[in-house]
Legacy VTK file of the C-alpha trace (Angstrom):
# vtk DataFile Version 3.0
C-alpha trace
ASCII
DATASET POLYDATA
POINTS 471 float
114.673 127.777 121.716
111.577 127.801 123.879
112.054 125.959 127.161
109.365 123.403 127.973
108.405 123.304 131.636
107.339 120.007 133.235
104.588 121.891 135.043
102.976 122.889 131.736
102.698 119.311 130.476
99.146 117.956 130.561
98.525 115.382 133.341
97.013 112.980 130.808
100.181 113.182 128.694
102.411 112.379 131.659
100.085 109.520 132.609
100.275 107.970 129.144
104.037 108.460 128.943
104.508 106.760 132.320
102.733 103.652 131.001
104.866 103.694 127.852
108.103 103.972 129.859
107.182 101.035 132.112
106.207 98.969 129.059
109.603 99.638 127.454
111.423 98.733 130.677
109.356 95.544 130.934
110.145 94.735 127.303
113.858 95.025 128.031
113.713 92.609 130.990
111.498 90.110 129.171
113.922 90.171 126.217
116.787 88.968 128.398
117.821 85.302 128.011
117.209 84.776 131.742
113.534 85.630 131.257
112.785 82.494 129.226
113.334 78.814 129.890
116.207 76.947 128.271
115.506 75.860 124.736
113.100 78.763 124.127
113.559 82.158 122.539
111.223 85.097 121.958
111.447 88.114 119.690
111.506 91.715 120.873
107.989 92.164 119.469
106.751 89.226 121.550
108.408 90.728 124.638
106.804 94.108 123.853
103.406 92.493 123.327
103.668 90.578 126.616
104.876 93.620 128.571
102.059 95.754 127.181
99.527 93.033 127.963
100.813 92.856 131.562
100.967 96.626 132.174
97.555 97.138 130.568
96.284 94.182 132.655
94.889 92.458 129.581
96.202 88.899 129.458
96.498 88.351 125.716
99.732 86.554 124.845
101.533 85.330 121.749
103.142 82.436 123.646
102.246 80.118 126.515
103.420 82.070 129.574
103.450 78.952 131.770
105.894 77.132 129.460
108.008 79.807 127.780
108.916 82.200 130.594
111.281 81.313 133.426
110.596 82.111 137.104
112.429 85.417 136.534
110.254 86.224 133.519
107.087 85.348 135.417
108.216 87.571 138.312
108.715 90.455 135.872
105.230 89.878 134.455
103.756 89.841 137.972
105.439 93.152 138.837
104.205 94.702 135.589
100.662 93.494 136.356
100.766 95.055 139.817
102.158 98.325 138.461
99.579 98.451 135.694
96.689 97.487 137.952
97.221 100.135 140.604
98.691 102.718 138.244
102.244 103.857 137.610
101.774 107.239 139.279
100.236 105.584 142.338
103.368 103.534 142.928
105.807 106.341 142.200
103.943 108.747 144.500
103.884 106.136 147.258
107.658 105.639 146.964
108.282 109.394 147.014
106.046 109.727 150.086
107.862 106.936 151.929
111.285 108.542 151.344
109.967 111.898 152.545
109.718 113.734 149.212
107.182 116.545 149.068
104.482 115.870 146.472
103.893 118.922 144.274
100.535 120.247 143.103
101.252 119.107 139.528
102.054 115.597 140.735
98.814 115.542 142.720
96.925 116.489 139.564
98.535 113.588 137.702
97.707 111.241 140.570
94.116 112.505 140.532
93.964 111.625 136.822
95.456 108.181 137.460
92.993 107.349 140.248
89.998 109.040 138.573
89.461 111.050 141.742
87.167 114.065 141.945
89.442 116.348 143.944
93.109 116.808 144.746
92.467 117.384 148.446
93.314 114.361 150.576
94.612 112.454 147.560
97.784 111.247 149.346
95.809 109.941 152.318
93.416 108.228 149.916
96.384 106.710 148.073
97.938 105.240 151.222
94.623 103.713 152.233
94.144 102.202 148.782
97.556 100.508 148.891
96.818 98.999 152.313
93.386 97.802 151.184
94.774 96.268 147.997
97.578 94.515 149.906
95.062 93.094 152.363
92.714 91.861 149.635
95.510 90.254 147.623
96.971 88.513 150.698
93.585 87.052 151.651
93.043 85.991 148.036
96.493 84.362 147.916
95.760 82.350 151.093
92.414 81.101 149.757
93.854 80.215 146.350
96.792 78.439 147.967
94.281 76.288 149.824
92.430 75.635 146.565
95.563 74.710 144.612
97.167 72.659 147.390
94.948 69.687 146.625
96.589 69.187 143.216
100.199 70.358 143.767
102.882 70.677 146.481
102.249 73.404 149.053
105.249 75.532 147.969
104.107 75.534 144.357
100.526 76.171 145.510
101.701 79.279 147.409
103.510 80.650 144.351
100.496 79.977 142.155
98.191 81.444 144.801
100.132 84.715 144.978
100.431 85.050 141.203
96.749 84.366 140.491
95.574 86.561 143.378
97.458 89.576 142.004
96.454 88.744 138.435
92.785 88.391 139.415
92.527 91.546 141.530
94.331 93.569 138.871
91.938 92.078 136.288
94.910 90.885 134.241
93.839 87.362 133.311
97.402 86.007 133.210
97.534 82.402 134.378
100.319 79.936 135.087
98.121 77.175 133.678
98.106 76.539 129.931
94.290 76.203 129.941
93.647 79.174 132.265
91.345 77.930 135.095
89.524 75.205 133.139
91.147 72.532 135.294
89.533 74.060 138.396
86.049 74.664 136.972
84.546 72.409 139.677
86.504 74.009 142.542
84.285 76.539 144.321
87.245 77.768 146.371
89.288 78.690 143.319
86.530 79.989 141.050
84.653 82.032 143.666
87.862 83.515 145.088
89.049 84.604 141.653
85.587 85.936 140.739
85.397 87.999 143.945
88.924 89.345 143.445
88.034 90.356 139.882
84.850 92.065 141.081
86.668 93.994 143.806
89.418 95.096 141.434
86.941 96.105 138.741
84.458 98.003 140.912
86.812 100.907 141.634
88.954 102.001 144.589
86.511 104.730 145.628
83.661 102.213 145.924
85.791 99.871 148.057
86.829 102.770 150.297
83.218 103.953 150.694
82.072 100.415 151.493
84.704 100.051 154.219
83.679 103.419 155.687
80.046 102.300 155.648
80.906 99.058 157.465
82.843 101.011 160.109
80.515 103.953 160.720
77.174 102.797 159.344
76.957 106.011 157.308
76.480 105.801 153.557
79.206 107.805 151.840
78.618 106.648 148.272
78.676 109.437 145.700
76.742 109.189 142.438
79.711 107.680 140.595
79.981 104.873 143.146
76.232 104.258 143.124
76.110 104.104 139.341
79.132 101.777 139.237
77.439 99.443 141.728
74.067 99.506 139.933
75.490 98.800 136.479
78.011 96.212 137.708
75.286 94.275 139.530
72.988 94.483 136.507
75.695 93.274 134.094
76.930 90.503 136.405
73.480 89.145 137.223
72.188 89.551 133.661
75.326 87.996 132.190
75.064 85.016 134.560
71.440 84.315 133.649
71.943 84.725 129.892
75.116 82.614 129.851
73.353 79.863 131.800
70.377 79.876 129.413
72.519 79.927 126.245
75.079 77.322 127.330
73.119 74.970 129.605
72.430 72.568 126.738
75.947 72.868 125.289
77.995 69.777 126.290
81.202 71.572 125.239
80.872 74.158 128.025
78.518 73.666 131.010
76.064 71.149 129.556
77.816 68.203 131.247
77.975 69.899 134.672
75.622 69.621 137.614
73.316 72.542 138.394
75.622 74.042 141.080
78.743 73.866 138.930
76.824 75.180 135.906
75.558 78.219 137.847
78.989 78.802 139.406
80.721 78.732 136.016
78.038 80.968 134.503
78.672 83.500 137.286
82.442 83.182 136.837
82.297 83.806 133.087
79.924 86.748 133.513
82.376 88.380 135.942
85.646 87.574 134.177
84.500 88.407 130.650
84.005 92.087 131.469
87.606 92.775 132.438
89.773 89.860 133.534
90.085 87.159 130.889
90.227 83.976 132.946
88.029 81.190 131.640
86.684 77.942 133.078
85.174 76.722 129.800
86.819 76.342 126.364
86.239 79.574 124.441
86.189 77.775 121.091
83.116 75.768 122.212
80.924 78.779 122.967
77.828 79.368 120.884
77.674 82.443 118.593
74.944 84.022 120.758
77.182 83.707 123.833
80.130 85.208 121.968
77.965 88.193 121.063
77.056 88.573 124.743
80.772 88.506 125.550
81.418 91.273 123.017
78.944 93.530 124.840
80.369 92.746 128.285
83.961 93.241 127.111
83.146 96.556 125.468
81.517 97.974 128.624
84.321 96.745 130.878
85.029 97.787 134.471
84.291 100.902 136.532
86.333 104.134 136.588
89.191 104.309 139.065
89.596 100.528 138.959
92.151 98.062 137.634
90.089 97.286 134.513
89.561 98.917 131.137
86.801 99.245 128.562
84.171 101.912 128.016
83.435 101.840 131.795
80.203 100.996 133.594
79.400 104.608 134.496
79.794 105.726 130.878
77.390 103.007 129.778
75.010 103.933 132.605
74.983 107.634 131.734
74.156 106.850 128.099
71.381 104.415 129.060
69.803 106.905 131.458
70.030 109.584 128.767
68.126 107.345 126.353
65.365 107.111 128.969
65.371 110.900 129.305
64.861 111.261 125.539
62.092 108.659 125.456
60.310 110.343 128.354
60.833 113.787 126.805
62.341 115.092 130.043
64.507 118.165 130.348
67.195 117.076 132.822
69.280 113.954 133.255
68.440 112.831 136.800
69.929 109.748 138.479
69.251 108.804 142.096
67.761 112.240 142.840
70.805 114.004 141.439
70.918 116.136 138.280
73.878 115.215 136.075
75.530 118.065 134.082
75.192 117.775 130.314
78.983 118.035 130.009
79.175 114.553 131.549
76.883 113.194 128.835
78.951 114.926 126.139
82.079 113.215 127.475
80.286 109.854 127.664
79.035 110.151 124.087
82.499 111.160 122.911
83.941 108.098 124.654
81.378 105.836 122.979
81.876 107.253 119.479
85.679 107.345 119.706
85.770 103.770 121.026
83.486 102.395 118.302
85.371 104.208 115.539
88.740 103.065 116.880
87.646 99.422 117.142
86.169 99.516 113.626
89.357 100.998 112.165
91.624 98.457 113.909
89.440 95.531 112.801
89.492 96.844 109.227
93.270 97.321 109.211
93.955 93.854 110.631
91.666 92.221 108.074
93.073 94.340 105.235
96.726 93.611 106.016
95.931 89.941 106.492
94.202 89.819 103.106
97.159 91.560 101.475
99.497 88.970 102.993
97.117 86.184 101.985
96.920 87.407 98.387
100.714 87.550 98.165
101.066 84.069 99.642
98.344 82.755 97.355
100.005 84.247 94.287
103.316 82.623 95.217
101.600 79.309 95.908
99.636 79.396 92.633
102.832 80.140 90.722
104.520 77.154 92.330
101.389 75.055 91.867
101.157 75.885 88.169
104.723 74.796 87.693
104.153 71.567 89.577
100.668 71.040 88.144
98.919 71.102 91.533
95.955 73.062 92.828
96.328 75.428 95.774
93.611 76.421 98.247
94.312 79.165 100.772
92.545 79.326 104.115
92.848 81.851 106.939
91.936 81.626 110.638
91.426 85.409 110.830
87.706 85.548 110.139
85.695 88.707 110.772
83.997 87.439 113.931
87.274 86.258 115.482
89.108 89.500 114.693
86.282 91.583 116.194
86.360 89.390 119.298
90.155 89.728 119.604
90.173 93.511 119.167
87.285 93.950 121.595
89.123 91.778 124.114
92.248 93.932 123.762
90.322 97.201 123.989
88.447 96.082 127.091
91.746 94.777 128.551
89.979 91.445 128.995
92.351 88.886 127.528
89.973 86.131 126.443
90.806 84.854 122.989
89.562 82.491 120.337
93.113 81.439 119.593
94.087 83.777 116.764
96.517 86.058 118.640
99.583 84.144 117.477
98.215 84.059 113.888
98.350 87.857 113.522
101.045 89.302 111.292
103.524 91.877 112.591
101.270 94.821 111.766
98.303 93.144 113.462
100.333 92.463 116.608
101.465 96.088 116.753
97.868 97.271 116.375
96.737 94.964 119.161
99.597 96.200 121.365
98.477 99.797 120.858
94.857 98.802 121.479
95.700 97.267 124.850
97.479 100.456 125.935
94.626 102.696 124.776
92.088 100.423 126.455
93.940 100.723 129.779
94.415 104.497 129.897
91.147 105.245 128.069
90.733 106.386 124.451
89.713 109.913 125.422
92.632 110.285 127.847
94.993 108.943 125.201
93.774 111.457 122.604
93.830 114.374 125.045
97.397 113.439 126.001
98.582 114.454 122.535
96.314 117.455 122.054
96.735 121.051 123.051
95.106 122.690 126.048
91.443 123.646 125.765
90.920 126.789 123.713
87.881 128.879 124.608
86.397 131.088 121.888
85.450 134.619 122.860
82.600 134.578 120.347
79.662 132.366 119.374
78.294 131.428 115.954
74.580 131.730 115.107
72.499 128.727 116.197
70.621 126.538 113.708
68.685 123.315 114.221
69.445 120.091 112.350
66.791 117.458 111.672
67.711 113.979 112.936
65.908 110.643 113.175
LINES 1 472
471 0 1 2 3 4 5 6 7 8 9 10 11 12 13 14 15 16 17 18 19 20 21 22 23 24 25 26 27 28 29 30 31 32 33 34 35 36 37 38 39 40 41 42 43 44 45 46 47 48 49 50 51 52 53 54 55 56 57 58 59 60 61 62 63 64 65 66 67 68 69 70 71 72 73 74 75 76 77 78 79 80 81 82 83 84 85 86 87 88 89 90 91 92 93 94 95 96 97 98 99 100 101 102 103 104 105 106 107 108 109 110 111 112 113 114 115 116 117 118 119 120 121 122 123 124 125 126 127 128 129 130 131 132 133 134 135 136 137 138 139 140 141 142 143 144 145 146 147 148 149 150 151 152 153 154 155 156 157 158 159 160 161 162 163 164 165 166 167 168 169 170 171 172 173 174 175 176 177 178 179 180 181 182 183 184 185 186 187 188 189 190 191 192 193 194 195 196 197 198 199 200 201 202 203 204 205 206 207 208 209 210 211 212 213 214 215 216 217 218 219 220 221 222 223 224 225 226 227 228 229 230 231 232 233 234 235 236 237 238 239 240 241 242 243 244 245 246 247 248 249 250 251 252 253 254 255 256 257 258 259 260 261 262 263 264 265 266 267 268 269 270 271 272 273 274 275 276 277 278 279 280 281 282 283 284 285 286 287 288 289 290 291 292 293 294 295 296 297 298 299 300 301 302 303 304 305 306 307 308 309 310 311 312 313 314 315 316 317 318 319 320 321 322 323 324 325 326 327 328 329 330 331 332 333 334 335 336 337 338 339 340 341 342 343 344 345 346 347 348 349 350 351 352 353 354 355 356 357 358 359 360 361 362 363 364 365 366 367 368 369 370 371 372 373 374 375 376 377 378 379 380 381 382 383 384 385 386 387 388 389 390 391 392 393 394 395 396 397 398 399 400 401 402 403 404 405 406 407 408 409 410 411 412 413 414 415 416 417 418 419 420 421 422 423 424 425 426 427 428 429 430 431 432 433 434 435 436 437 438 439 440 441 442 443 444 445 446 447 448 449 450 451 452 453 454 455 456 457 458 459 460 461 462 463 464 465 466 467 468 469 470
């Protein structure tokens, strides 16, 4: 039998497997009776769904986390969020470093993959700095949120809620200890702005935060092209999303129509930020207009930046494709961004990400709708049979409409967590599909596929070239 060496395993495969292992461990702890409050019980599938949602920092749930899970269960969820937000390999490497274990070259490669870093050199130093920065940001966020919550609850409870929501916000998880997310604090600038800033910092990428701190200390700009592109696209999406949301929803009394101008602008900004990656909401999602929901689909699909706590297609991937479209329209030869020529291999990877993501989402939406229809037909047949015997008419309705399923799948893929309330209505197959989608959205569809593929094979020959007419 051929012996398989750990060193020959692809870094992407180890990365994906590490997420799966933590999800299974989290599922075990959430399945324990101590993890839920007395009088409540959850299935293993619900525990798996919740653990995956926490590790993938999504926020979609089948049950009300604030009511079903005990303090122990909520603590487990918080730990899973923190592990998933920073990355499993980041934590394990940090622990090994603290106990004096030498980090091997293979482990550095895996860590590089987890952090989306360019090089392996200095990766451990970069890791330590990231952990300190994240701890500092989350502590400051917890203090500010404690102050914001203290006006409506005892200080001890406010501290617990402040810590939980600070970690959840920075990790772009969207988990909340309130049944209505942050709707009850839509008029609190302290709460909404703190959460929005935490989400932005967590979603912009660790490299950008590190470069910004270096710039503040030395005055020297150390942003590489990835950081610049992440900043450009994030600002464009946040500002554009704020303006469009405000225009679409200003006359809607079910969302921000009843608010004053300051609160309306603040909530528009909050929803523009949180919809890309986090999943908190200050307005009822079921009251949004169809045009706003379509805007949310775009923001959720693009998602956060690489090397961050968020998922989705990524801002830089979207930016590369948009700049390439401009290159084609201008009939230029090279893809140039900020006076730097981008290799065509980067565009090929970006296009592959886009196509794979769209195909995957389409397939999942189709399968969820198909299995739901099959279940509906069976239920309808049984009901008609009973109705014919009893002489009554039967009408079957389903909450899983096309638009809601697309929204739910896009939310899972972008690890966002906003929902139109159909998560609990999914059948077993639909819940499993959504669980897989959250995992793939966190690690990246291309990384997930490469994890189960063979190493790159290079041909020693080339086929004849021939043009193909398009357009």
